[in-house]
C-alpha positions in Angstrom: 10.3 -5.5 13.9 10.2 -5.7 17.7 8.9 -2.7 19.7 9.0 -2.7 23.5 6.8 -0.5 25.6 8.6 1.7 28.1 7.8 -0.6 31.1 9.4 -3.6 29.4 12.7 -4.7 31.1 14.4 -4.9 27.7 13.7 -1.2 27.2 15.8 -0.4 30.3 18.5 -2.8 29.2 18.8 -1.1 25.8 18.7 2.5 27.1 19.3 2.8 30.8 19.3 6.7 30.7 16.4 7.2 28.3 13.7 6.5 30.8 15.3 8.9 33.3 15.4 11.7 30.7 11.7 11.5 30.0 9.1 13.2 32.2 7.8 10.8 34.9 4.2 11.7 34.1 3.1 13.1 30.7 -0.1 15.1 30.4 -3.1 13.0 29.2 -3.5 15.3 26.1 -0.1 14.4 24.8 -1.1 10.9 23.7 -3.9 12.1 21.3 -1.4 14.5 19.7 1.1 11.6 19.2 -1.8 9.6 17.6 -2.6 12.6 15.4 1.0 12.8 14.1 1.1 9.0 13.4 -2.3 9.2 11.7 -1.1 12.1 9.5 1.9 10.0 8.5 -0.2 6.9 7.5 -3.0 9.0 6.1 -0.8 11.0 3.6 0.8 7.7 2.4 -2.7 6.2 1.7 -3.9 9.5 0.1 -1.1 9.3 -2.5 -1.9 5.8 -3.3 -5.2 6.9 -4.9 -5.1 10.6 -5.5 -2.6 10.4 -8.3 -4.9 8.2 -10.4 -7.3 11.0 -11.2 -4.4 13.1 -12.5 -3.0 10.6 -14.9 -4.7 12.1 -18.0 -3.7 15.6 -17.0 -0.1 14.6 -16.4 0.1 12.9 -19.7 -1.3 16.0 -21.5 1.1 18.3 -19.6 4.3 16.4 -19.6 3.8 14.1 -22.6 4.3 10.3 -22.8 2.1 7.4 -23.3 0.6 4.7 -21.0 4.0 3.3 -20.1 5.1 6.6 -18.6 1.9 6.9 -16.7 2.4 3.4 -15.4 5.9 4.4 -14.1 4.4 7.5 -12.3 2.2 5.1 -10.3 4.5 2.1 -10.0 7.7 3.8 -8.9 5.9 4.9 -5.8 4.6 1.4 -4.9 7.9 -0.3 -5.9 9.9 1.8 -3.4 7.1 1.4 -0.8 7.1 -2.4 -1.2 10.9 -2.8 -1.4 11.9 -0.6 1.6 9.1 -1.2 4.1 10.8 -4.2 5.9 14.2 -2.5 6.1 12.6 0.7 7.3 11.0 -1.0 10.3 14.4 -2.6 11.2 16.1 0.8 10.8 13.6 2.3 13.3 14.4 -0.5 15.7 18.1 0.1 15.4 18.2 4.0 15.5 14.9 4.9 17.2 11.5 5.1 15.6 11.0 8.8 16.2 14.2 9.9 14.4 13.5 7.6 11.5 9.8 8.5 11.3 10.7 12.2 11.1 13.2 11.5 8.4 10.6 9.7 6.5 8.1 12.5 6.8 10.8 15.0 5.7 11.7 12.8 2.7 8.0 12.4 1.7 7.3 16.1 2.0 10.4 17.2 0.0 9.6 14.6 -2.7 6.0 15.9 -2.9 7.4 19.3 -3.7 9.7 17.8 -6.3 6.7 16.1 -7.9 4.8 19.4 -8.0 7.6 21.2 -9.6 8.6 18.4 -12.0 9.4 19.9 -15.5 9.3 16.5 -17.2 7.9 13.0 -16.8 11.4 11.6 -15.9 11.7 14.0 -13.0 8.2 13.3 -11.8 8.9 9.5 -11.9 12.1 10.0 -10.0 10.4 12.1 -7.4 7.6 9.5 -7.0 10.3 6.9 -6.2 11.6 9.1 -3.4 8.0 9.6 -2.2 7.7 5.8 -2.0 10.8 5.6 0.1 9.4 8.1 2.5 6.1 6.2 2.6 7.9 3.0 3.4 9.7 4.7 6.3 6.5 6.2 7.7 4.2 3.2 8.0 6.1 0.7 10.2 7.6 3.4 12.4 4.2 5.1 13.0 3.0 1.8 14.4 6.2 1.4 16.5 5.6 4.9 18.0 2.0 4.1 18.7 2.9 0.9 20.4 5.3 2.9 22.6 2.8 5.7 23.4 0.0 3.3 24.2 1.4 0.3 26.2 -1.9 -1.0 27.4 -3.6 -3.6 25.2 -7.1 -1.9 25.2 -5.9 1.6 24.6 -3.4 0.5 22.0 -6.2 -1.3 20.1 -8.3 1.8 20.1 -5.4 3.9 18.9 -4.6 1.6 16.1 -8.3 1.6 15.2 -8.2 5.4 14.8 -4.9 5.2 12.9 -6.4 2.7 10.5 -9.7 4.5 10.1 -7.9 7.8 9.2 -6.0 5.9 6.5 -9.2 4.5 5.1 -10.8 7.9 5.0 -7.7 9.2 3.1 -7.7 6.3 0.7 -11.5 6.8 0.1 -11.2 10.6 -0.3 -8.2 10.4 -2.6 -9.9 10.3 -6.0 -12.5 12.9 -5.1 -10.0 15.3 -3.5 -7.7 14.8 -6.4 -10.4 15.6 -9.0 -11.5 18.7 -7.1 -7.9 20.0 -6.8 -7.2 19.4 -10.4 -10.3 21.2 -11.5 -9.4 24.2 -9.3 -5.6 24.4 -9.6 -4.3 21.8 -12.0 -2.6 18.4 -11.4 0.4 19.8 -9.5 -1.8 20.8 -6.6 -2.4 17.1 -5.7 1.3 17.0 -4.5 1.3 20.5 -3.0 -1.5 19.4 -0.6 1.1 17.1 1.1 3.2 20.1 2.2 1.0 21.4 5.1 0.3 17.8 6.1 4.0 17.0 6.3 4.9 20.2 8.2 2.1 19.6 10.7 3.1 15.9 11.1 6.8 16.8 11.6 6.0 19.5 14.3 3.6 17.2 16.2 6.1 14.4 16.2 9.1 16.5 17.3 7.1 18.3 20.0 4.9 15.5 21.5 6.3 12.1 20.6 8.8 10.1 22.7 11.2 7.7 21.1 11.3 4.0 21.3 14.1 1.8 22.7 16.9 0.9 20.3 17.9 -2.6 19.5 21.0 -4.2 17.9 19.0 -5.4 14.9 21.3 -5.7 11.9 20.2 -4.5 8.5 20.0 -7.0 5.7 21.6 -4.9 3.0 22.1 -7.7 0.5 18.5 -8.8 0.8 17.4 -5.2 0.4 19.4 -4.7 -2.8 18.0 -8.0 -4.2 14.4 -6.9 -3.3 14.8 -3.6 -5.1 16.3 -5.2 -8.2 13.7 -8.0 -8.2 10.7 -5.7 -8.1 12.2 -3.1 -10.4 13.1 -5.5 -13.3 9.8 -7.3 -13.0 7.8 -4.1 -13.2 10.0 -2.8 -16.0 9.5 -6.0 -18.0 5.7 -5.9 -17.6 5.4 -2.2 -18.3 7.7 -2.1 -21.3 6.0 -5.2 -22.8 3.1 -2.9 -23.5 5.3 -0.7 -25.7 7.9 -3.2 -27.1 6.0 -6.4 -27.2 6.2 -9.5 -25.0 8.8 -11.2 -27.1 11.2 -8.2 -27.3 14.7 -9.2 -26.2 14.9 -6.6 -23.5 11.5 -7.7 -22.1 12.5 -11.3 -22.1 15.9 -10.4 -20.5 14.0 -8.5 -17.8 11.9 -11.6 -16.9 15.1 -13.7 -16.8 16.8 -11.1 -14.5 13.8 -11.2 -12.2 14.1 -15.0 -11.9 17.8 -14.8 -11.1 17.3 -12.0 -8.5 14.4 -13.8 -6.9 16.5 -16.9 -6.4 19.3 -14.8 -5.0 16.9 -13.1 -2.7 15.5 -16.4 -1.3 19.0 -17.8 -0.8 20.1 -14.6 1.0 17.0 -14.7 3.3 17.5 -18.4 4.1 21.1 -17.9 5.3 21.0 -14.3 6.8 21.4 -14.1 10.6 18.7 -11.4 10.7 16.8 -11.6 7.4 14.8 -8.7 6.0 12.0 -11.2 5.2 11.9 -14.1 7.7 11.1 -17.1 5.5 10.3 -19.1 8.6 7.0 -17.2 8.9 5.8 -19.0 5.8 5.9 -22.3 7.7 2.6 -21.2 9.3 0.0 -22.3 6.8 -2.5 -19.5 7.5 0.3 -16.9 7.3 1.3 -18.1 3.8 -2.3 -18.3 2.6 -3.2 -14.8 3.8 0.0 -13.3 2.3 -0.8 -14.9 -1.1 -4.4 -13.7 -0.9 -3.3 -10.2 -0.1 -1.0 -10.2 -3.1 -3.7 -11.5 -5.5 -6.4 -9.0 -4.2 -4.1 -6.0 -4.7 -3.1 -7.1 -8.2 -6.8 -7.0 -9.1 -7.9 -4.0 -7.2 -5.2 -1.4 -7.8 -4.6 -2.6 -11.4 -8.2 -1.8 -12.2 -8.1 1.6 -10.5 -5.3 2.5 -12.9 -7.3 1.1 -15.9 -10.6 2.8 -15.0 -8.9 6.1 -14.3 -7.8 6.2 -17.9 -11.1 4.7 -19.2 -13.2 7.5 -17.6 -11.0 10.3 -19.0 -9.7 9.0 -22.3 -12.6 6.8 -23.5 -15.6 8.6 -22.0 -14.0 12.0 -22.0 -14.8 12.8 -18.4 -13.0 15.6 -16.4 -10.7 14.8 -13.5 -13.4 15.9 -11.1 -16.0 13.6 -12.7 -13.5 10.8 -12.6 -13.0 11.4 -8.9 -16.8 11.3 -8.4 -17.0 8.0 -10.3 -14.7 6.3 -7.8 -16.8 7.4 -4.8 -19.0 4.3 -4.8 -16.0 2.0 -4.8 -14.0 3.9 -2.2 -17.0 4.9 -0.1 -18.0 1.3 0.4 -14.7 0.3 2.0 -14.9 2.1 5.3 -18.5 1.1 6.5 -17.9 -2.5 5.4 -14.5 -2.4 7.2 -16.5 -1.8 10.4 -19.0 -4.6 9.7 -16.3 -7.2 8.8 -15.1 -7.9 12.4 -18.6 -8.8 13.6 -19.1 -11.2 10.7 -15.7 -12.7 11.4 -16.6 -13.4 15.0 -19.7 -15.2 13.8 -18.4 -17.1 10.8 -14.6 -17.2 11.1 -12.0 -15.4 9.0 -11.7 -17.7 5.9 -15.4 -17.6 4.9 -15.6 -13.8 5.3 -12.4 -13.3 3.3 -13.7 -15.7 0.6 -17.1 -13.9 0.5 -15.4 -10.6 0.1 -13.3 -11.8 -2.8 -16.3 -13.4 -4.6 -18.3 -10.1 -4.2 -15.4 -8.2 -5.7 -15.1 -10.8 -8.5 -18.8 -10.4 -9.3 -18.3 -6.7 -9.7 -15.5 -7.3 -12.1 -17.6 -9.7 -14.2 -20.5 -7.2 -14.2 -18.2 -4.6 -15.9 -17.4 -6.8 -18.9 -20.0 -5.0 -21.0 -18.3 -1.6 -20.7 -18.1 0.4 -23.9 -17.9 4.0 -25.1 -20.5 6.0 -23.1 -21.6 3.2 -20.8 -24.1 4.5 -18.2 -22.5 5.6 -15.1 -25.1 3.9 -13.0 -24.2 0.6 -14.5 -20.5 1.2 -13.8 -21.1 2.6 -10.3 -23.1 -0.3 -9.1 -20.3 -2.7 -10.0 -17.6 -0.5 -8.5 -19.7 -0.4 -5.3 -19.6 -4.3 -5.2 -15.8 -4.2 -5.7 -15.2 -1.7 -2.9 -17.6 -3.6 -0.6 -15.7 -6.9 -1.3 -12.4 -5.2 -0.5 -13.7 -3.7 2.7 -15.1 -7.1 3.8 -11.9 -9.1 3.3 -9.1 -6.8 4.5 -9.8 -6.7 8.3 -10.2 -10.5 8.7 -7.2 -11.0 6.3 -5.0 -8.8 8.5 -6.4 -10.4 11.7 -5.9 -13.9 10.5 -2.3 -13.2 9.4 -1.3 -11.6 12.7 -3.1 -14.4 14.6 -1.2 -17.1 12.8 2.2 -16.2 14.4 3.4 -15.6 17.9 2.9 -12.1 19.2 6.7 -11.5 19.4 6.7 -11.7 15.6 3.6 -9.6 14.9 5.6 -6.6 13.7 7.5 -8.7 11.2 4.3 -10.3 10.1 2.6 -7.0 9.5 5.6 -5.8 7.5 5.4 -8.8 5.3 1.7 -8.3 4.7 2.3 -4.6 3.7 5.1 -5.6 1.5 3.2 -8.4 -0.3 0.1 -6.1 -0.8 2.2 -3.3 -2.2 4.0 -5.7 -4.5 0.5 -6.8 -5.8 -0.2 -3.1 -6.5 3.0 -2.8 -8.6 2.2 -6.0 -10.5 -1.4 -5.0 -11.2 -0.6 -1.5 -12.6 2.3 -3.0 -14.7 0.3 -5.9 -16.1 -3.0 -4.2 -16.8 -1.3 -1.2 -18.1 0.6 -3.3 -20.6 -2.7 -4.9 -21.7 -4.4 -1.6 -22.5 -1.2 -0.4 -24.2 -0.8 -3.4 -26.6 -4.4 -4.2 -27.3 -5.9 -3.1 -30.7 -8.4 -1.1 -28.7 -8.3 0.2 -25.1 -11.6 -1.5 -24.3 -10.2 -4.9 -25.3 -7.4 -4.6 -22.9 -9.7 -3.3 -20.2 -12.0 -6.3 -20.5 -9.0 -8.6 -20.4 -7.9 -6.9 -17.2 -11.4 -7.5 -15.7 -11.4 -11.2 -16.6 -7.9 -11.6 -15.1 -9.0 -9.7 -11.9 -12.1 -11.9 -11.6 -10.1 -15.1 -11.9 -7.5 -13.9 -9.4 -10.2 -13.0 -6.9 -12.1 -16.3 -7.4 -8.7 -18.1 -7.0 -8.1 -16.1 -3.8 -11.5 -17.2 -2.4 -10.8 -20.9 -3.2 -7.3 -20.8 -1.7 -8.5 -19.2 1.6 -11.6 -21.3 1.9 -9.9 -24.6 1.2 -6.7 -23.8 3.0 -8.5 -22.3 6.0 -10.6 -25.4 6.5 -7.5 -27.6 6.7 -5.8 -25.4 9.4 -8.6 -25.7 11.9 
C-alpha cells in the first residue's frame, strides 16, 4: 500500500486538480480532529477484539449453542479482518482512502447494530463477519489518511503514537467495559456502544479529513478469493473438530481443502502483476522471522483469552463483570510495558527484547497449569499479569523490526502483512483451543493442554527470533 503526502510529485501526477480544490492553508486545529477520527476507527476495531469475550457465556445462554458456536462468534470477525485487510489497503489506494475509510466505518457501525439485534446465533455470526470486513477496511486506510494529514516525519511519528496508544487503551478496556455493560444492560449493549463511536467517526472524517491521492493499483481478486477460502476452511475444520472429532470425514476434507487453497494462493501471488501479498517481502530474513513470531504469539495470546473467558464464567461461575475485572492485570500491563519496550530495544536490540517478552509470557502460561475449580484469583491474576507484560514487551520491537527490514517504499505493504498474519494467528488460536476444550473429557484438561501449547509456541518464537536475529546482523 503506497501513500503519498500532498507535496509529493506523484500526488500531482495522479490528481492535478485535487490540490487546487483544497484550501491552501488549513487551520491548525483540523489535524487533531483528523487524528481523532482515525483513532476512533482503529480504537473501535481493537475494542471489539476483546469486548466480546466477556459476553460469550451470556450469548450462549441467550441464543443457545455450544462452544463451537461461540468460537464462530469470535472467529468470523477475525477471519474477515485477516482476509480482507490487504485488499482494503489497495482499494483505498485506488479509490481514495477517505471514501473507503468512511465506507468501512459505515459497514462496521451497521453490522454492530445487526449484532445487537440478532435473534439467533447464525445471524450474530453473519453480522460479526460483516463487522470484520469493516474492521479490515478501517485499519489500513486510517494509517493512509494519517500519513496524508501529517507529511512531516516527526509529527507523523507522534500522530501514529497517539493512534496506537488509543487502540491499546481500547484493547485494554474491552473486557472491563464489556463486563460492566453486560451487568447493566445485557450482552447486546456491547455492540450498541459502537453506534455513537461510529457516528462520531463518520462525521469527523467527512468534515475535517482530506483525501489521499489515487493510484492505478490493481486489485488481486483471485488472491483475495483464495485467502478467504483458505482461512475459512481451516478455521471451520479446527472448530468443527471439537464437535465432530478430528477423524471425521468433513473435518479431514476441510484440512485437505485448506492445503489445496493454500497452494493455489501461493501460485497466484507468485505470478500476479500486483499481488495482494508480495511474496518477495519474505526474502528479507528478518521480515519472515517477525511475521512468523507475530503469528505464533497471537495463536497463544488470543486463543487463551477465549479459553479463560469461558473458564471464569462456566467453571468458576463468575459474572461477566467479574470476568472483565479478571482480565485487568493482563490487559493493564500491555500499555505501560509498550512504553518501556522502545528504550530497552535501543539498548539491547530488537531480537533479545522480543525473545524476552515471549519467554515472560510463556512463564505465565506454565504458571497457570495448576488451575482448577475455584483457583485463587490472586494466583491466576499474577500469571495473567506476566502474559500481558510479555505481550506488551514484544509487540513494539516486533513491529519496528519488521518495518525496518524492508525499504520505506514498501512499509505500507509490510505493515499490512504483519496485521494479516497476527489476525490469522488469532483465528487459529480460538479455533484450535476451542476445539480442545470442546472435545476433552473435562474443560480443565483442554484448558491445560491449551496452556502447554501456548507455552511451547512462545518458547519457539523466542528461539526463532533470538537465533535468526543473530544471523541477520
